[in-house]
C-alpha positions in Angstrom: 0.0 0.0 0.0 1.1 3.5 -0.8 -0.4 7.0 -0.3 -0.9 9.5 -3.0 -1.3 13.2 -2.1 -3.0 15.5 -4.5 -2.9 19.2 -3.5 -3.3 22.7 -4.6 -2.4 26.0 -3.0 -5.5 28.1 -2.1 -5.4 31.7 -3.5 -1.8 31.2 -4.6 -1.9 34.5 -6.5 -1.9 36.3 -3.2 1.9 35.9 -3.1 4.4 35.7 -5.9 5.3 32.1 -6.5 8.9 32.7 -5.6 7.7 33.4 -2.0 6.4 29.9 -1.5 7.6 27.5 -4.2 11.2 27.0 -3.0 10.0 26.3 0.5 7.6 23.8 -0.9 10.3 22.1 -3.0 12.5 21.9 0.1 9.8 20.1 2.0 8.9 17.7 -0.8 12.6 16.9 -1.4 12.8 15.6 2.2 10.2 13.0 1.1 11.2 12.0 -2.4 12.6 13.1 -5.7 11.0 14.9 -8.6 9.4 13.9 -11.0 9.4 10.3 -9.9 8.0 10.9 -6.4 6.5 14.4 -6.6 5.7 17.0 -9.3 4.3 20.5 -9.3 2.0 21.2 -12.2 -0.4 23.9 -13.4 1.6 26.4 -11.4 0.0 25.7 -8.0 -0.9 22.0 -7.9 1.2 19.1 -7.0 1.2 15.3 -6.5 3.3 13.4 -4.0 3.8 9.6 -3.4 4.3 8.6 0.2 5.8 5.2 0.3 5.0 4.7 4.0 1.3 5.7 4.3 1.6 6.0 8.1 3.5 9.2 7.5 0.6 10.8 5.6 -1.0 12.9 8.2 2.3 14.2 9.7 3.2 15.3 6.1 -0.2 16.9 5.7 0.2 18.8 9.0 3.7 19.9 8.0 2.5 21.2 4.6 -0.5 22.9 6.2 1.8 24.6 8.8 4.2 25.8 6.1 1.6 27.5 4.0 -0.2 29.0 7.0 3.1 30.4 8.2 3.4 32.4 5.0 -0.3 33.5 5.1 -1.5 31.0 2.4 -3.4 27.8 2.7 -3.5 24.4 1.0 -6.2 21.9 -0.1 -5.2 18.2 0.2 -6.6 14.7 -0.5 -4.9 11.4 0.2 -5.6 8.2 -1.6 -4.5 4.9 -0.2 -4.1 1.8 -2.3 -1.7 0.4 -4.9 0.3 1.6 -7.9 -0.3 -0.6 -11.0 1.6 1.6 -13.5 4.9 3.3 -12.6 5.9 6.1 -15.1 8.9 8.4 -15.0 6.6 11.2 -13.8 4.3 10.6 -10.9 1.5 12.5 -12.7 1.5 9.8 -15.4 1.5 6.8 -13.0 -1.7 5.0 -12.0 -3.3 2.7 -9.5 -6.1 2.7 -6.9 -4.2 5.2 -4.7 -4.0 7.7 -7.6 -7.7 7.2 -8.5 -8.9 7.6 -4.9 -6.8 10.7 -4.3 -8.0 12.3 -7.5 -11.7 11.5 -6.9 -11.6 12.9 -3.4 -9.6 16.0 -4.5 -12.3 16.8 -7.0 -14.9 17.0 -4.3 -13.0 19.1 -1.7 -13.8 22.6 -3.1 -17.6 21.8 -3.3 -17.5 20.4 0.3 -15.5 23.5 1.4 -13.0 21.1 2.9 -9.2 21.4 2.9 -8.2 17.9 3.9 -9.7 14.4 3.4 -8.7 10.8 2.8 -10.0 7.9 0.7 -8.9 4.3 1.3 -11.8 2.6 -0.2 -12.9 1.4 3.2 -16.0 3.4 4.1 -15.9 2.8 7.9 -12.3 3.9 8.2 -12.7 6.9 5.8 -15.8 8.2 7.7 -14.1 8.0 11.0 -10.8 9.6 9.9 -12.5 12.3 7.8 -14.7 13.3 10.7 -11.7 13.7 12.9 -9.9 15.7 10.2 -13.0 17.9 9.7 -12.9 18.7 13.5 -9.1 19.3 13.3 -9.6 21.7 10.4 -11.8 23.8 12.6 -8.6 25.0 14.3 -6.0 24.3 11.6 -7.8 26.5 9.1 -7.6 29.3 11.6 -4.0 29.0 12.5 -2.3 32.4 12.7 1.2 32.8 11.2 2.9 32.5 14.6 1.1 29.3 15.6 1.8 27.8 12.2 5.5 28.6 12.5 5.6 26.8 15.8 3.9 23.7 14.4 6.2 23.5 11.5 9.4 23.7 13.6 8.0 21.3 16.2 7.1 18.7 13.6 10.5 19.1 11.9 12.3 18.9 15.2 10.4 16.5 17.4 13.1 16.2 20.0 13.6 19.9 20.7 12.4 21.4 24.0 10.3 24.5 24.2 13.5 26.5 25.1 15.3 25.2 22.0 12.3 25.9 19.8 12.3 29.4 21.3 15.9 29.9 20.2 15.0 29.0 16.6 12.0 31.3 16.7 13.8 34.1 18.5 11.2 34.1 21.4 11.2 33.0 25.0 9.9 29.7 26.4 6.7 31.3 27.7 5.9 32.6 24.2 6.6 29.2 22.7 4.2 27.6 25.3 1.5 30.1 24.3 1.9 29.3 20.6 1.8 25.6 21.3 -1.4 26.0 23.2 -3.0 28.2 20.5 -2.1 25.7 17.8 -3.6 22.7 19.6 -0.4 20.9 18.8 -0.8 18.2 21.4 -4.2 17.4 20.0 -2.7 17.3 16.5 -0.2 14.6 17.6 -3.1 12.6 19.2 -5.0 12.7 15.9 -1.9 11.6 14.0 -1.2 8.7 16.5 -4.9 7.6 16.2 -4.7 7.6 12.4 -1.5 5.5 12.5 -3.1 3.0 14.9 -6.2 2.7 12.7 -4.3 2.4 9.5 -2.4 -0.6 10.8 -5.7 -2.4 11.3 -6.8 -1.6 7.8 -6.7 -4.2 5.1 -6.9 -2.9 1.5 
């Protein structure tokens, strides 16, 4: 099983592409190589293959935090399944993971949703998508400072609040406030629950 992420940047024209595209490429390069594992197309859309599907939500939260930290936002759908055709470009590959990701992505705008998954297992999908919908109620409203904290915390899971404060140029008390405002601990609980449920899923 693999995961395929299909995404687009919301209102990308609010910022010149050079303000966000290099940061996005840097994040994607930590996961795979272009164009085999990821590819940006149509200017502000991209597709990414995640070889370990358990990493999917953490990657989603990282991307969300990155774009919110620069006052943009992102719309994402994950498809879980197989890859039956491997092309040189990810956008030309195929399989159930690709189909599910694309089908769900096509519904997001109409549903006014910025994150959803599709594994083909209705019970699993309904539970996880409900949890994600609740999580979006605060993630969609992250302010720049809270998003900056989340991004650094995810990228540096072993750092203390004091060490994160050094990176952000703020004191430990300010880090604590940002952590609380971002609901970061709840986010990690959501991610752990997703990983636990995914292990029990048979596709």
